[in-house]
N, C-alpha and C positions, 0 to 999 in steps of 0.2 A: 696523454703521455706521462709516464712517471720516470724519475731518475733511477739509474742503476746504482745500487749500493755496492761499495767495495766488499769483496769477500773477506777482507782483513778487518772489517768493522767490529768493534770500535777501534780506530787506528791509534788513539791515545787515551789512556786512562790514568787515574791517580797513581797507579803503580809505575808509570813511566817517568814520573817527576822526581828528580833527585832531591835529596834533603839539602837545604841551604840554611844551616843554623845561623842565627836563631830565629829567622823569619818563617821558614817553611820546613816542617818536619812531619812526615806521614800525612801528606795533604789530604784534603777532603774530596777535591774534584778539579777537573780541568775541562774548559768548554769555551764556546763562542770565540774561535780564533780568527785573526786576520791572516791573509795569505799574500805571498808575493813570489815572483821569480827574480833571482839576482844571480846573474851569470848562469852557471849550470845548476844552481841549487834551487830547491824548493824550500821556502821559508814559511813558518807559521809563527805568529805572535800569539801566545796562549794567555787566556784568562785562568789563573790558578787561584784556588781558594784554600786558605789555611783552616785548621780546626778551630781557630778563633773567629772564623768567618770574615777574615780580612782578604782582600783581593790583591794580587800581584800579577805583573806581566813578565813572561819568560819567552825566550826564543827557542824554536826547534828547527832542525835542518834535515833535509833528505835529498838523496840523489834521484829518487824515483817518484816522489810525491805521495808515497804510501807509508814507507817505513821511516820514522822520524827519530832523531836523537835530540834530546832536550838539553840545552846548555845549562850548566849548574851555576847560573848567575841571574840576578834580577835585572830587568830593563829599568834603567834610571834615566830620566830626562834631565840633562844638564841645564840648570837655571830654574828648574821648577821649584826648588827650595826657596827661591826668592819671592814666591807668591805671598800675598797678604791675606788670603782667605784659607781657612782650614779645608783640607781635602781628606775625606775619610776613605774613599775607595776610588781607584781608576780601573776601568774595565771595558769590555766589549770593543776592542780596537778594530779599526778598518784601515787598510794600507792602500794608498793610491800613488802611483808614480806620475809625476808631472815634470817634464823637461829634465829627466835624469835624476831628480830628487824624489825620494820616497817619503811621503807625508803620512803621519799616523793621526787619525782622528779618533778620540776616545771619549767615553762618558766619565764624568767625575761627580761623585756625590758630595754635596756641601750642605751647610746648615739651611741654606735658602733654596734647596732643590738640586736637580741635576743640571750640570753645565757640560758643554762640549769643549774639550781641549784639543790642541793641535801640537804635535811634535814633528820632527823630521830627522832623517838619517841619510847619509850618503854611502855608508858601508855596512850597516846593520851590526856594527860593533859599538859605535857611540851614537847617542841620541840627544837631540837638542830640543828644549822646550820653546815653543813659539808663543803660546798664550791661551787664555780662556776667553771664550766669547761672553759678552755681557747680555746674553739672551735670557728670555724667560726659561722656566723649567723645560728642558728639551733633551731628547735622546736620539739614538739611531742616526747619527750624522755620517754621511759618506760623501767624499769628494769625487767629482768628475775627473777623468784622467787628462783633461786639457782645459785651458781657459776658453771661455765662450764670450765673444765680444770684449775681450781683454780682461774679463773678470774671473776670479775663482768662483766655482759654482758647487753647491752642495745640495743634497737632499737631507731633510731632517724631519723630526716628528715631535711637535710640542706635546707635553704631558698635561692633558686637560681632562682626563677621564679617570675616575677611580674604579678599579676592578674590584668586584666583591671578593673579599678574602685575599686580595693581591695588591700589588703596587699601583701607583698612578701610571696610567698608560695613555694612549692616544688612538684616534681613529682617522687621522688625516696626515698625509705626507705633503710637505711644502718644499718648494725650491727657493733657495736663498743665494745671494751673491756677496762677494767681498773683494776688496783690493789688497788686503793685508792678512787674511786668514783669521783675523780677530774680531773686527767689526763687521757684522753681517746684516744685510737688508733682506727681509722676507719679501719675495716677489709675488708668489702665487701658490695656491693650493693645487696640487696636480692629481691627487687621488684620495678618496675617502673610503672608509670601511663600508661593507655592504651588510646591513642588518639582516639577521636570520640565516646567513650563509656562512661559509668557512672562514671568511676574512672580515668579521665584524669590527675588529680592531686591527690596525695595520702599522707597519714600520719598515724602513729600508733594511735590506740585507747587505750584501757586498756592494762595492762600487759599481756603477754602470759600465757596461761593455759596449764599445763602439762597433756597430755592424752596419752593413750597407742598408739594412732595413730600418735602422734607428738605434737609439740607445737602449740596449737590452738590460733590464733591471730586475733582479730577483729580490723579492720582498717577503716578509713574514706576515701571516694573518692569524688572528686568534678567534676561534669560535667560542663564544662565552655562554651559549644557551644550553649547555649540557649539565644542568644542575650545578654541582660544586666543582666541576672540572673544566678548566680552560685549556683548549687544545691548540697548540702552536703548530702551524703548517707553513709551507713555502709555496709561493706563486710567482708569476712573472708578468712583466708589462713591457711594452715598447714605447719609448718617448721619441718625439720628433728630433732629428739631428740638429737642426738649426734653432728650433724653439722647444727646448725640453720641458716647458710647462704644458705642452700638449701631449696627451696620451693617445698614441696611434692605435694600440690594441692592448688588451689585458686578458689574462687567462680566466676562463669561467671556473675551472676546477683548480684545486691545488696540484702541484707537481711533486710534492713530497709531504707525507704525513706520518705521524708516529705509528709504526707497525711492529718493529722489532722490540725485543724485551729491553734493550739498552736505551730505547727511546720512550718506552712506556713507563719504566720504573726508574726512579732516581730522586734527587733532591726536589725537583719539580716534575711530576709525572706528565706524560703526554706532550713532549716538546721535541720538535726539530727546529733549530734556529740557524738559518744560513747567515754566515758572516764573512767568509773568505772565498775568493774565486781566483782561479788561474786558467787562462786561455791557452790552449795548446799551440796555436799558430796565428800570427797576424800577417797581413800582406804588407807591401812596401809603403802603403799609405796609412797603416795603423789600424785597419779594420780587421776584426776577427774573421778568420777564414771559415766559411760555412760548414765544411766537413771536418773541421778540427774539433777536438774534445774540450769541453768545459769541465773543470773539476771544482766542485762546490764542497767546501769544508763547513761543517755545521756542529753546533752544540746539541747534544742529545740528553734530554731530561736534566739539563743543568749539571751534568755529572761527568760526561766523557765526550769524545769527539768522533764524529763520523765523516765519511767521504762518500759522495755520490757524483756520478759522471753522466754526461750526455753530449751528443753533437750539438754544435751551435745551431744548426738548421732546425733540429728537433725542438730546441727551446724556443726559437722564434715561432715555429709552427704552433706551439702550445698557447701562444698569446691569442691566437685567433680561433682556437677550437670552440 
């Protein structure tokens, strides 16, 4: 099974980003968005890159999940200016709602590597900084949409592998827990990259989706064995509902790979990077309805944003193909 790309793709490009002097003017790219539903609105938190190769976060809003208007203001986390460590870039946000609060987990480049930061919002107009984790060099952090055994739970990816011609990456997804969203305890490795196949290096995509069959998790995989080209693709796995350290099933094939020109050509060629997800319908107990549509928002070639959709049931079926 492959996802169905929107006929409007790419749904956001650099031409859709308004100038925000003096920080952003004639931007270079927009990619790797977080996604959320808030009331009747579809929201994206965008990673926008300036011509100075600085990164900023902006919000975009839509009535239909396809046509987005970008707000002409930067996302600023109140209290983040009080930090003691220099932060060069914040990027690749993921949004998770827990008990009516929307949490934003994002990567932050510092002198001693990448750290995961957390912010929160209750209205998507103002944002509050929670803190940075004191973890090792780590990326691709995503929160589960509910506490498990009283703890916050996240998936993350320690950066322990140097890609040839690229940044430090990883080939293993871990599950970690916390009581305050700042101090995290690594519990277990849940999945590793598969050498020689499409997902030699892996990392989490959007936050897990609660289904009757388990926690449905879209992840990205990197094939590194094609000479000088690393190919970023998307796959999916199911985690046990009560013990998400256990992988119930995992797709053998990718569910989305670079095929269109906007995915093949850009700042980083051959990239689809899933980072935002919106579920069409949930039942009264919070489970995704099997025949409802999942919308996956992804970065394409680190240059623009694409949208792909599929029914929940089809994505679950892909895990066991």
